[in-house]
C-alpha positions in Angstrom: 79.0 108.6 89.2 80.1 112.0 88.0 80.8 114.7 90.6 80.3 118.2 89.3 81.1 121.3 91.3 80.0 124.9 90.7 82.3 127.2 92.7 81.4 130.7 93.4 81.0 133.6 95.9 78.0 134.7 97.8 77.6 138.5 98.2 73.8 139.0 98.6 70.4 137.5 99.0 68.2 137.2 96.0 65.3 139.7 95.7 63.2 136.9 94.2 63.3 134.5 97.1 65.2 134.3 100.5 68.1 132.4 98.9 71.7 133.4 98.4 72.9 134.5 95.0 76.1 132.7 94.0 78.4 134.4 91.5 79.8 131.5 89.5 83.6 131.5 89.2 84.4 128.1 87.8 83.1 124.6 87.1 85.0 121.3 87.8 84.1 117.7 87.1 85.6 114.6 88.5 84.8 110.9 89.1 82.4 110.2 92.0 81.0 107.1 93.7 83.1 104.0 92.9 85.1 106.2 90.6 86.4 108.1 93.6 87.4 104.8 95.2 89.4 104.0 92.0 91.0 107.5 92.1 92.2 106.8 95.7 93.7 103.5 94.6 95.5 105.2 91.7 96.7 107.9 94.1 98.2 105.2 96.3 100.0 103.7 93.3 97.8 100.7 92.5 96.4 99.8 89.1 92.6 99.5 89.1 89.8 98.5 86.8 86.2 99.9 86.9 83.0 97.8 86.8 79.5 99.3 86.9 76.7 100.8 84.9 76.9 104.1 82.9 74.3 105.8 80.8 74.3 106.2 77.1 74.7 109.9 77.5 77.2 112.8 77.7 77.7 112.0 81.4 78.6 108.4 80.6 81.0 109.3 77.9 82.6 111.9 80.1 82.9 109.4 82.9 84.6 106.8 80.7 87.0 109.5 79.4 87.9 110.6 82.9 88.6 106.9 83.8 90.9 106.5 80.9 92.7 109.8 81.6 93.3 108.7 85.2 94.9 105.4 84.0 91.9 103.3 85.0 90.6 100.7 82.7 86.8 101.1 82.0 86.6 97.6 80.5 84.1 96.5 83.1 81.6 99.3 82.5 78.3 98.3 81.0 76.3 101.0 79.1 72.6 101.2 79.7 70.3 102.8 77.2 67.3 103.4 79.5 68.8 105.3 82.5 71.1 108.4 82.9 74.6 108.4 84.3 74.3 109.3 88.0 75.5 112.9 88.3 75.8 114.9 91.5 76.2 118.7 91.1 77.3 120.6 94.1 77.2 124.4 94.6 80.1 125.5 96.8 80.9 128.9 98.3 84.1 129.3 100.3 84.5 126.0 102.3 80.7 125.4 102.4 78.6 123.2 100.2 75.3 125.0 99.8 73.2 122.8 97.5 73.4 119.4 95.7 71.4 118.4 92.6 71.2 114.7 91.7 70.4 113.3 88.3 70.0 109.5 88.4 67.8 106.5 87.9 67.6 103.7 90.5 65.0 101.4 89.1 65.6 97.7 88.3 68.1 96.8 85.6 67.3 94.3 82.9 68.4 90.7 83.5 70.6 90.7 80.4 72.4 93.8 81.6 73.0 92.3 85.0 74.5 89.3 83.4 76.8 91.5 81.3 78.0 93.2 84.5 78.6 89.9 86.3 80.5 88.5 83.3 82.6 91.7 83.2 83.6 91.4 86.8 84.3 87.7 86.7 86.5 88.3 83.6 88.7 90.6 85.6 89.4 88.3 88.5 92.3 86.6 86.8 94.5 89.6 87.3 93.0 90.9 90.6 94.6 91.1 94.0 91.4 92.4 95.6 87.8 93.1 94.8 86.0 96.2 96.3 82.2 96.3 96.2 81.2 100.0 96.7 77.4 99.9 97.2 75.6 103.2 96.7 72.1 101.6 96.4 71.8 102.5 92.7 70.8 99.1 91.6 74.3 97.9 90.8 75.5 95.8 93.8 72.4 93.6 94.0 72.0 90.3 95.7 72.4 88.6 92.3 75.7 90.3 91.6 77.0 89.7 95.1 75.9 86.0 95.0 77.9 85.5 91.8 81.1 87.4 92.4 81.8 87.1 96.1 82.0 83.3 96.2 84.1 83.2 93.0 86.6 85.8 94.3 86.9 84.0 97.6 87.4 80.6 95.9 90.4 82.2 94.1 91.8 83.5 97.4 91.0 87.1 96.5 89.9 89.3 99.4 86.5 91.0 99.0 86.1 94.3 100.9 82.5 95.8 100.9 81.3 99.3 101.6 77.7 98.4 102.3 74.5 100.4 101.8 71.2 100.0 103.5 70.5 97.8 106.5 70.2 94.2 105.0 73.8 92.9 104.9 72.9 89.3 104.1 73.7 89.7 100.4 77.3 90.4 101.4 77.7 87.0 103.2 81.1 85.4 102.5 83.0 88.7 102.0 86.3 89.2 103.7 85.2 92.4 105.4 82.5 95.0 105.7 83.0 98.7 106.4 79.5 100.1 107.5 79.0 103.4 109.1 77.6 103.4 112.6 74.0 103.9 111.7 74.1 101.1 109.1 75.8 98.8 111.6 73.2 99.6 114.4 70.3 98.7 112.2 71.9 95.7 110.5 73.0 94.3 113.9 69.5 94.8 115.4 70.6 97.2 118.1 67.8 99.0 119.9 67.9 102.6 121.2 69.8 103.0 124.4 72.1 100.0 123.9 75.3 99.7 126.0 78.8 98.8 125.0 78.4 95.2 125.8 75.3 95.0 123.5 77.4 96.7 120.8 80.2 94.2 121.1 77.9 91.2 121.2 75.8 92.4 118.2 79.0 92.9 116.2 80.2 89.4 117.0 76.9 87.9 116.0 76.9 89.8 112.7 80.5 88.9 111.9 79.8 85.2 112.5 76.5 85.2 110.6 78.1 86.7 107.5 81.3 84.7 107.7 83.5 87.8 107.8 87.2 87.9 108.7 86.8 91.3 110.1 84.2 94.1 110.5 85.2 97.8 110.5 82.6 100.3 111.7 83.2 103.9 110.7 81.9 106.3 113.4 82.5 109.7 111.9 84.2 112.1 114.3 84.6 109.2 116.8 86.9 107.3 114.5 86.7 103.6 113.7 85.9 100.3 115.6 87.5 97.1 114.4 86.2 93.6 115.2 88.3 90.5 114.2 89.1 87.2 115.8 91.0 89.0 118.6 88.0 91.1 119.6 87.1 94.8 119.3 89.7 97.7 118.9 89.0 101.4 118.8 90.8 104.0 116.6 90.2 107.7 117.3 89.5 110.1 114.5 92.6 112.1 113.4 91.3 114.9 111.3 92.7 118.3 112.4 90.0 120.4 110.7 87.0 119.2 108.8 86.0 121.1 105.6 84.1 118.4 103.7 83.3 114.8 104.5 82.5 113.9 100.9 84.4 110.8 99.8 86.0 110.0 103.2 84.5 106.5 103.1 85.9 106.0 99.6 89.3 107.0 100.8 89.1 104.7 103.8 88.1 101.6 101.9 90.7 102.2 99.2 93.5 102.6 101.7 92.2 99.7 103.7 92.2 97.5 100.7 95.7 98.7 99.5 97.1 97.9 102.9 95.5 94.4 103.0 96.9 93.6 99.6 100.4 94.8 100.8 100.1 92.4 103.7 100.2 94.9 106.6 99.1 93.9 110.0 95.4 94.4 110.3 95.6 97.0 113.1 98.3 99.0 111.2 96.0 98.7 108.1 93.1 100.3 110.0 95.4 103.0 111.5 96.5 103.9 107.9 92.9 104.0 106.6 92.0 106.2 109.6 94.9 108.6 108.8 93.9 108.7 105.1 90.3 109.6 105.9 91.5 112.3 108.2 93.6 113.8 105.4 90.8 114.1 102.9 88.2 115.6 105.2 90.5 118.5 105.6 90.1 119.3 101.9 87.2 120.9 100.1 85.2 118.7 97.7 85.7 115.0 97.0 89.5 114.8 97.0 91.2 111.4 96.7 94.2 110.6 98.8 97.7 110.8 97.2 100.6 108.7 98.3 102.7 111.8 99.2 99.8 113.1 101.4 99.6 109.9 103.3 103.4 109.7 103.7 103.4 113.3 105.0 100.6 112.6 107.4 102.5 109.5 108.8 105.7 111.5 108.9 104.0 114.2 110.9 103.1 111.7 113.5 99.4 111.1 112.8 99.8 107.4 112.9 99.7 106.3 116.6 102.2 103.8 117.7 104.8 104.5 115.0 107.7 107.0 114.7 106.4 108.9 111.7 109.8 110.1 110.4 111.8 106.9 110.6 112.0 105.0 107.3 113.6 102.0 105.7 116.0 103.0 102.9 113.8 101.7 100.0 110.7 103.5 101.3 112.7 106.7 101.9 114.0 106.6 98.3 110.4 106.6 97.0 109.5 109.5 99.4 112.5 111.5 98.2 111.5 111.0 94.5 108.0 112.4 95.4 109.7 115.4 97.2 111.8 116.1 94.2 108.8 115.8 92.0 107.3 118.7 93.9 110.5 120.7 93.4 112.1 120.2 96.8 115.8 120.2 97.3 116.9 117.3 99.6 119.7 117.6 102.1 121.6 114.6 103.6 123.8 114.4 106.6 124.8 111.5 108.8 126.3 110.7 112.2 126.0 108.7 115.4 124.1 111.4 117.3 124.8 109.7 120.6 123.7 112.0 123.5 122.1 114.7 121.3 123.5 118.1 122.3 123.3 121.8 121.3 126.0 121.3 118.7 124.0 118.6 117.0 120.8 120.7 117.0 122.6 123.7 115.6 124.2 121.6 112.8 120.9 120.1 111.8 119.1 123.4 111.8 121.8 124.9 109.5 121.8 121.7 107.3 118.0 122.1 106.9 118.5 125.7 105.7 120.6 124.3 102.8 117.5 123.0 101.1 113.8 122.1 101.6 114.0 118.6 103.2 116.6 117.2 105.6 117.4 113.5 105.7 119.6 112.2 108.6 121.5 108.9 108.1 121.9 107.4 111.6 124.6 104.8 112.4 123.2 101.6 113.9 124.5 100.4 117.3 126.8 97.9 115.6 128.4 100.5 113.4 128.8 103.0 116.3 130.7 100.3 118.3 132.9 99.8 115.3 133.7 103.5 115.1 133.7 104.5 118.7 134.6 101.4 120.7 132.7 98.8 122.8 131.3 101.3 125.3 129.4 103.2 122.7 126.7 104.1 121.9 125.3 105.3 125.3 121.8 105.6 123.7 120.4 102.7 121.6 119.6 103.2 118.0 115.8 103.2 118.4 115.9 105.9 121.0 118.4 108.0 119.0 116.2 107.7 115.9 113.1 108.9 117.9 114.9 111.9 119.4 116.1 113.0 115.9 112.6 112.5 114.5 111.3 114.8 117.2 113.3 117.8 115.8 111.4 120.2 113.6 114.5 120.6 111.3 114.5 116.8 110.5 112.2 115.5 107.8 113.4 111.8 107.8 115.7 109.5 109.6 117.2 106.3 108.1 119.5 103.8 109.8 122.6 102.4 108.1 124.8 99.5 109.3 127.8 100.0 107.0 131.0 101.8 108.1 130.1 104.7 105.8 126.8 106.0 104.3 128.2 105.8 100.7 125.7 103.1 99.7 122.8 104.9 101.3 123.8 108.2 99.6 123.9 106.4 96.2 120.4 105.0 96.7 118.8 108.3 98.0 120.5 110.7 95.6 120.4 113.9 97.7 120.9 117.3 96.2 123.1 118.6 99.1 125.6 116.6 101.3 126.3 118.3 104.6 129.3 117.6 106.9 130.5 119.3 110.1 133.4 121.7 110.2 135.8 119.0 111.4 135.7 117.7 107.8 137.2 119.1 104.6 135.1 118.8 101.4 137.6 116.3 100.0 137.0 114.1 103.1 133.2 114.0 102.8 132.2 110.4 102.0 129.9 110.5 99.0 130.8 114.1 98.1 132.0 113.3 94.6 129.0 111.1 94.0 126.6 113.9 94.9 128.4 116.4 92.7 128.3 113.9 89.8 124.5 114.3 89.5 124.6 118.1 89.9 124.5 118.4 93.7 126.9 120.1 96.1 128.8 119.6 99.4 128.3 122.0 102.3 130.6 122.2 105.3 129.0 123.7 108.4 131.1 125.0 111.3 130.7 123.2 114.6 129.7 124.8 117.8 132.9 125.1 119.8 133.2 123.0 123.0 130.1 120.8 122.3 130.7 117.1 121.7 129.4 113.7 123.0 133.0 112.7 124.0 133.4 115.9 126.1 130.1 115.2 127.8 131.1 111.6 128.6 134.5 112.8 129.9 132.7 115.2 132.2 130.4 112.5 133.5 133.3 110.2 134.1 135.1 112.9 136.1 132.0 113.5 138.2 131.6 109.8 139.0 135.3 109.5 140.0 
């Protein structure tokens, strides 16, 4: 589909009819429908191929061009001479969608065109890690198409994730997972008005068993998501901070869900990530695909329950730093044991953050702290130290290192500024020459006098004695 937007301002009511007059400011066009799912996949860094029907018209040619410009192969697109490309035109003023105009044809497609589509999809499975079926009830994801492509994908061990439409889910039998909305689930599962939670759980189990699904994910709008797998039902609350436009939230959810399944994440972490992604895009106006950096920032800011959002593995953090630099941010790095965090630490980190736009803290593991400080240290274990640092507003990321010095970590992360405390001279800063070699600098920040973990421990020891 093509999503067109007419953006303008409303200043008065028309004298011709009781309708607002929109003063048009600009027009934008983007991929909609399954095209938006593809944009979400690309935004998350995955290559994707499009399959579906387009019209032999300006909209179809524009759609194919937009796919190519986004780096998406249109090789699975089948052109139809007898129906237009589905185009949705929205009129938007401020943060509010005022009107939508749809141009489309949803009648039956000729048998030979259906066969062309099936052949195009099957021809792409050799290189596929997953197959997404986004059904919009436009005559594309039919029982015939599902019956041909789902069994073949599953035979090859390729997961099939379906965003269903309508209330008859039988055509999706054999898929890996379905992601219906609440209303679709209620009707497809045969739930009657006034059902209770036990009836909901039982109906979901029956539907999952009847269709042979590995899991079922019911999207419940502002109430979040409900997951059913072999371990039973789990609930995930909605995380959106402010909702401007729900357009495309389901597309983002299924794209993120599929990406996480392909990456091999635990299923519940997979659903948490999809939930976070959906929460990000509904906070934007218009159909806006998720970007990897948006999802990283949302996780970093603590929107992913059960995880410490700012604590990263080194390789993951290197990717994040590249995205920060791509946005023009200067990255600052400092390191230490940070055992018994005190006012001196907090002041140092705040001043370090002021040296750039993002602050990364390299944190010694428990083993390396013992090597540096002796067998009685650290007092606080590394996981707790990492969480305390991650809770500081001045800190953007925390990464553990097990070596005696952070030299290898600095080399991999390539920060713009290396910060050390005032008990160091610039010539003593490990990694300083390396940072300067790629155009960075070393900053020495004075320590807060009389504040140290050693002094705190000595005071505690004196109190105990």
